[in-house]
C-alpha positions, -999 to +999 in steps of 0.1 A: -275+608+310-293+572+319-309+571+351-287+543+372-298+514+399-294+529+433-265+508+441-247+519+409-248+560+413-219+559+443-201+538+411-214+567+385-202+591+403-167+577+414-166+581+373-173+616+370-144+627+391-123+599+375-136+619+337-122+654+353-085+638+367-082+622+335-089+661+319-061+680+338-040+653+329-046+657+296-043+696+302-008+686+318+002+670+296+006+699+270+024+723+302+057+725+311+077+701+336+064+716+365+022+714+355+031+681+346+049+673+381+014+689+396-009+673+381+012+638+377+011+640+417-028+649+421-031+623+405-012+594+419-028+608+449-063+600+436-054+571+422-042+557+450-065+571+477-099+565+454-089+552+422-079+517+437-105+509+456-128+516+433-118+491+412-111+465+442-151+470+447-163+477+411-145+435+404-155+419+442-196+434+441-202+436+405-184+419+377-175+390+396-206+379+394-212+379+360-177+372+349-188+332+340-224+351+320-215+343+283-226+380+270-209+396+306-178+381+310-158+394+277-169+431+290-162+426+327-129+410+313-120+441+295-127+457+322-106+441+350-076+441+322-082+482+319-076+483+355-047+465+354-035+487+322-045+515+351-024+502+380+007+497+355+006+529+340-002+546+370+034+528+380+049+546+357+039+577+367+053+571+397+087+560+384+086+598+370+075+616+397+106+596+418+130+606+385+120+645+387+104+636+350+064+631+338+062+627+300+036+646+284+028+611+267+024+595+297+001+619+308-019+624+279-022+586+276-033+585+313-059+603+307-068+585+273-071+553+285-091+565+320-119+585+296-121+559+274-124+527+305-153+555+324-175+556+289-170+520+281-176+510+321-212+540+321-225+529+283-212+490+283-206+476+312-229+492+337-261+490+319-253+449+318-250+446+350-284+462+361-306+445+331-285+412+343-282+408+382-314+402+400-327+435+413-323+414+452-289+404+436-284+441+435-299+456+469-274+423+486-242+436+471-258+471+483-246+464+516-213+449+509-203+489+496-180+509+515-172+542+513-150+558+489 
């Protein structure tokens, strides 16, 4: 694994937990209604309690300074768009939980997007953040991190 700048390490840790959630969702997608509902409920709690704050932190602290950069801007916009897609999918999962049935295909879709998104950020976007933001700015941004 590539060594990450110290200010970005907490984001990478969050990504690890997100990949674990994606794996659980994918496994539950092939199981029965009760297992899908349990995994979906656990995921929604994780998402609302941790992932939403993580997205906000990424966007506000690390992506915003690069949104107008010609190299980083399109990647930043992809990440933000994927955040919005995940918000929409989680709304569908919550509706499924309320209605008593969470389709396995929906859990697979969430799992797939989560895994692809994390890999994109880890392999493409965070290395670009490290390369384009000056050390002083990375250190300043670290002070803006909230404990998640």
